[in-house]
KOLZAFI-69726 format. One record per residue (C-alpha): x, y, z; residue in one letter. Coordinates in steps of 0.25 Angstrom, whole numbers. Layout:
REM residues N
+-------+-------+-------+---------+
:    xx :    yy :    zz : residuo :
+-------+-------+-------+---------+
:     X :     Y :     Z :       A :
...
+-------+-------+-------+---------+
***
This chain:
REM residues 70
+-------+-------+-------+---------+
:    xx :    yy :    zz : residuo :
+-------+-------+-------+---------+
:    72 :   -24 :   -76 :       M :
:    69 :   -28 :   -62 :       T :
:    62 :   -19 :   -52 :       D :
:    72 :   -17 :   -40 :       N :
:    62 :    -8 :   -33 :       A :
:    57 :   -19 :   -25 :       N :
:    70 :   -22 :   -19 :       H :
:    75 :    -9 :   -15 :       L :
:    78 :    -7 :     0 :       V :
:    74 :     7 :     5 :       P :
:    85 :    16 :    10 :       L :
:    75 :    24 :    18 :       L :
:    65 :    18 :    28 :       L :
:    53 :    24 :    35 :       D :
:    52 :    21 :    50 :       A :
:    44 :     8 :    48 :       E :
:    54 :     2 :    38 :       K :
:    66 :     7 :    47 :       A :
:    60 :     1 :    59 :       A :
:    57 :   -12 :    51 :       Q :
:    72 :   -12 :    47 :       L :
:    76 :   -11 :    61 :       L :
:    67 :   -21 :    66 :       G :
:    59 :   -12 :    76 :       I :
:    45 :    -6 :    76 :       G :
:    43 :     8 :    70 :       E :
:    38 :    14 :    83 :       R :
:    51 :     9 :    89 :       F :
:    59 :    15 :    77 :       F :
:    53 :    28 :    79 :       W :
:    56 :    28 :    94 :       G :
:    70 :    25 :    91 :       M :
:    71 :    36 :    81 :       H :
:    65 :    46 :    91 :       S :
:    74 :    43 :   103 :       T :
:    87 :    42 :    94 :       G :
:    89 :    27 :    96 :       E :
:    87 :    26 :    81 :       L :
:   100 :    31 :    75 :       G :
:    97 :    34 :    60 :       P :
:    89 :    47 :    58 :       L :
:    78 :    47 :    48 :       P :
:    78 :    54 :    34 :       I :
:    66 :    63 :    32 :       K :
:    61 :    63 :    17 :       L :
:    49 :    71 :    16 :       G :
:    39 :    66 :    27 :       K :
:    46 :    53 :    28 :       R :
:    55 :    49 :    39 :       T :
:    65 :    38 :    34 :       L :
:    77 :    31 :    39 :       W :
:    89 :    26 :    31 :       S :
:    90 :    11 :    30 :       R :
:   105 :    12 :    29 :       F :
:   106 :    21 :    42 :       E :
:    97 :    11 :    49 :       L :
:   105 :    -1 :    45 :       E :
:   118 :     6 :    49 :       E :
:   112 :    10 :    62 :       W :
:   109 :    -4 :    66 :       V :
:   123 :    -9 :    61 :       R :
:   128 :     2 :    71 :       C :
:   120 :    -5 :    82 :       R :
:   109 :     6 :    83 :       C :
:   115 :    18 :    89 :       P :
:   107 :    29 :    95 :       R :
:   106 :    41 :    86 :       R :
:   117 :    51 :    89 :       E :
:   112 :    64 :    95 :       T :
:   117 :    78 :    93 :       G :
+-------+-------+-------+---------+
***
């Protein structure tokens, strides 16, 4: 039996990995999040703040719209 754990793609990403996925710096990523330029909202799991890989990829496919307010 082969170990597929090394080939798993995480569904949730911390800010560092999410920024890498988007090709931007982590500091810029946090700035986009705080101003609403980053569309997807994070998921809180305990003390961790994570973003859905699927939502980030979909956000880019939609041409990176600003987060809806209200």
